[in-house]
C-alpha positions in Angstrom: 0.1 0.4 0.1 1.5 3.5 -0.8 1.7 6.2 1.8 1.6 9.0 -0.5 0.2 11.7 1.5 -2.6 12.4 -1.5 -6.1 12.0 -0.2 -9.2 13.5 -1.4 -11.4 13.4 1.7 -14.9 11.1 1.3 -18.0 12.9 1.2 -18.8 13.6 5.1 -22.4 15.2 6.0 -23.5 14.6 9.8 -27.0 15.4 10.1 -28.5 17.6 12.5 -29.5 16.8 15.9 -33.5 16.9 16.4 -34.4 18.6 19.7 -37.5 16.9 19.9 -35.7 13.1 19.4 -34.4 10.6 22.4 -31.4 9.2 21.0 -29.5 6.5 22.2 -25.7 7.0 22.9 -23.1 4.4 20.8 -19.6 4.5 21.4 -16.8 2.5 19.4 -13.4 1.1 20.8 -10.7 0.2 18.3 -7.1 -0.5 17.9 -4.8 -3.4 19.0 -3.7 -5.5 21.9 -4.4 -2.9 24.7 -7.9 -2.3 23.2 -8.8 -5.9 23.1 -7.6 -6.0 27.0 -4.9 -7.5 28.2 -5.4 -6.8 31.8 -6.0 -9.0 34.3 -9.3 -9.3 36.0 -7.8 -10.6 39.1 -6.2 -7.9 39.8 -9.0 -5.5 39.0 -10.5 -7.6 41.9 -7.7 -6.7 44.2 -6.9 -3.5 43.8 -10.4 -1.9 43.3 -13.1 -4.4 44.8 -15.8 -2.1 44.7 -15.3 -1.3 40.5 -14.4 -5.5 40.0 -18.1 -6.0 42.1 -19.8 -3.7 39.8 -18.8 -5.2 36.5 -18.7 -8.8 37.9 -22.1 -9.8 37.4 -22.3 -6.8 34.3 -23.2 -2.9 34.2 -27.2 -3.4 32.5 -26.8 0.6 32.0 -24.2 -0.1 28.9 -24.7 -2.8 26.9 -21.9 -3.9 24.5 -21.3 -6.2 21.4 -17.6 -7.3 20.3 -15.8 -8.9 18.0 -12.3 -9.0 19.8 -9.3 -11.0 19.0 -12.0 -13.5 17.6 -14.0 -13.3 20.0 -17.2 -12.7 18.8 -20.6 -11.5 20.4 -23.4 -9.9 18.3 -26.1 -10.1 20.9 -25.7 -6.7 23.4 -24.9 -7.8 26.9 -23.9 -6.5 30.0 -20.7 -4.7 30.1 -18.5 -6.7 32.6 -15.3 -8.1 33.6 -13.8 -10.6 31.2 -14.3 -9.3 27.6 -10.8 -8.6 26.7 -8.1 -10.8 24.6 -9.9 -13.9 26.7 -12.0 -14.1 29.8 -9.8 -13.8 32.4 -8.7 -10.1 30.9 -10.8 -6.7 30.6 -9.9 -3.5 28.5 -10.9 0.2 28.7 -14.7 -0.8 28.4 -14.9 -1.3 32.5 -13.5 2.4 32.6 -15.3 4.0 29.9 -18.8 2.3 31.2 -18.6 3.3 34.9 -18.1 6.7 34.2 -21.6 6.7 31.4 -24.8 7.5 32.4 -26.3 5.5 35.4 -29.5 6.1 34.5 -29.6 6.0 30.8 -28.9 3.1 28.5 -25.7 3.2 25.8 -24.1 0.9 23.9 -20.8 -0.2 22.9 -19.6 -2.1 20.0 -15.9 -3.4 20.6 -14.1 -4.0 17.0 -10.3 -4.5 18.4 -7.2 -6.9 17.1 -3.9 -7.4 18.5 -1.2 -6.7 16.3 -3.3 -4.8 13.5 -1.2 -1.9 11.9 -2.7 0.9 10.9 -0.8 2.1 8.0 -0.9 -1.4 6.2 -4.4 -3.1 7.8 -7.0 -0.6 7.7 -7.5 1.7 4.7 -5.8 3.7 1.8 -5.9 7.1 0.6 -8.4 6.2 -2.1 -10.2 4.3 0.4 -8.8 0.8 -0.3 -10.1 -1.3 2.4 -7.9 -3.9 3.9 -7.6 -6.6 6.5 -9.4 -5.6 9.4 -10.9 -2.3 8.1 -12.9 -4.7 5.9 -13.7 -7.1 8.9 -15.1 -4.3 11.6 -16.8 -1.8 9.1 -19.2 -4.5 7.8 -19.4 -5.5 12.0 -19.8 -2.6 13.4 -22.7 -0.9 10.7 -24.5 -4.5 11.7 -24.7 -3.8 15.6 -26.1 -0.4 14.7 -28.8 -1.6 12.0 -29.5 -4.3 14.7 -30.4 -0.9 17.3 -32.7 0.3 14.9 -34.4 -3.3 14.6 -35.0 -2.9 18.1 -36.5 0.3 17.6 -34.1 2.1 19.2 -32.6 5.6 17.4 -28.8 4.6 18.0 -26.4 8.0 17.1 -22.5 7.2 17.0 -21.0 10.0 19.1 -16.9 8.8 19.5 -14.8 6.2 19.0 -11.6 5.3 21.4 -9.0 4.4 19.4 -5.8 3.1 21.3 -2.9 1.9 18.8 -0.2 2.7 17.1 2.7 -0.3 18.8 2.9 -2.4 15.6 3.3 0.9 13.7 6.4 2.0 16.1 8.0 -1.1 15.0 7.9 0.1 10.6 10.2 1.8 8.5 8.0 4.6 8.3 6.4 5.9 11.4 6.5 9.5 10.3 3.9 8.6 8.0 1.3 7.4 10.9 -0.9 11.0 11.1 -1.1 10.5 7.5 -2.7 7.1 7.7 -4.6 8.7 10.6 -6.1 10.6 8.6 -7.0 7.9 6.0 -9.0 6.0 8.9 -10.8 9.3 10.3 -11.9 10.3 7.3 -13.7 7.1 6.0 -14.8 5.4 9.3 -16.5 8.9 10.0 -17.9 9.3 6.4 -18.7 5.1 6.1 -20.8 5.4 9.5 -22.2 9.0 8.4 -25.6 7.8 8.5 -25.4 7.4 12.2 -23.9 10.4 13.0 -25.4 13.5 14.5 -23.9 16.7 15.2 -20.5 15.8 15.9 -18.2 12.6 16.2 -15.6 12.3 18.6 -12.4 10.8 18.4 -10.4 10.0 21.0 -6.6 8.5 21.2 -3.7 8.3 23.8 -0.4 7.8 23.5 1.6 4.4 23.3 4.2 3.9 26.1 7.5 4.8 25.4 8.9 3.1 28.5 8.7 -0.1 26.0 10.6 -1.6 23.4 8.7 -0.2 20.7 11.4 1.8 18.8 9.5 4.7 17.3 7.3 5.3 19.9 8.0 8.5 20.5 7.5 9.4 16.5 4.3 7.9 16.3 2.8 9.9 19.6 4.2 13.5 18.0 2.3 11.8 15.1 -1.0 11.4 17.3 -0.6 14.6 18.5 -0.4 16.6 14.7 -3.7 14.4 13.9 -5.4 16.1 17.0 -4.3 19.7 16.5 -5.7 18.9 12.8 -9.0 18.0 13.1 -12.2 18.9 15.1 -13.4 16.8 18.1 -10.3 14.8 18.1 -8.3 14.8 21.2 -5.3 12.6 22.1 -4.7 11.7 25.8 -0.9 11.8 27.2 -0.5 8.7 29.2 3.3 8.7 30.2 3.1 11.5 32.7 4.6 14.2 30.9 3.5 17.1 32.0 -0.1 18.3 34.2 -2.2 17.7 31.7 -1.3 14.2 31.3 -2.2 10.3 33.3 0.7 8.0 34.0 -0.4 4.1 32.9 2.4 1.6 34.2 3.2 -1.8 32.2 1.9 -4.8 33.8 4.4 -6.2 36.4 1.5 -7.0 39.4 2.7 -10.5 39.9 5.9 -9.2 41.0 7.9 -11.2 38.1 9.1 -9.5 34.8 7.1 -6.5 33.7 5.2 -7.2 30.4 6.4 -4.3 27.8 3.2 -4.2 26.0 0.4 -4.3 28.3 -1.4 -1.5 31.7 -1.6 -2.7 34.6 -5.3 -3.2 35.9 -5.0 0.1 37.8 -3.8 1.8 34.4 -6.4 -0.1 32.4 -9.0 1.0 34.4 -8.0 4.9 34.6 -7.2 5.5 31.1 -11.3 3.6 30.3 -12.1 6.2 32.8 -10.5 9.2 31.3 -11.5 8.0 27.7 -15.3 8.1 28.6 -14.6 12.0 29.6 -13.5 12.9 26.2 -16.4 10.9 24.5 -18.5 12.7 26.0 -18.0 16.0 25.7 
């Protein structure tokens, strides 16, 4: 796939909000392993027992469907622990659901694949679809259509994109912001039928405390992309300044630190912080 910056933006015309309509808010989670969730439920239970208890049986005010590393659930179910890479893990959905409305029903569609690479496996400047965009776009559309069939009025309010580690290992990491622009433009256009008023795009830094060769370059590209687009936010996660949060890699067992994935407290904080931006 060419990474030339030449790109004609697809048509995107979000519909106006109708103040007389009650919408059903829907949020997307997409990305690679830290979006899928490789943080251990057992340590969430130990460190945050009240949160674990809230989500052990599931939060029925925040319903989720998912295609996560080949774990597929097309029925919307209460958001609960164990919806990560496997049933022993959780992802950002727990923190997000913890901060969403406790009285109104919201929906999450999670479509993630561990190790996926944005620059080679999603969509290019001309809108040609690759492996994971081709997989997840029909899933997301189908899940939105299923809400309409249930008599709901789904409004897609935003996405949390947690990705970039795989791209940090390529030989052209400085092209990441270009690939982000293609993804952003085509995703909004392809899901335009469910967008009213605005669409929040929430991104987050990847960890620089790892072996990711070009993590700093990827994070700079994330900042550039967020600065260039409306309703787009990038969360700093390495404690860089007073605007940042500090996320830590898995080391709860006392054994060698996992250099790729966040510990339970960090994943919870990440999701909670993301929810603040998704609901702006």
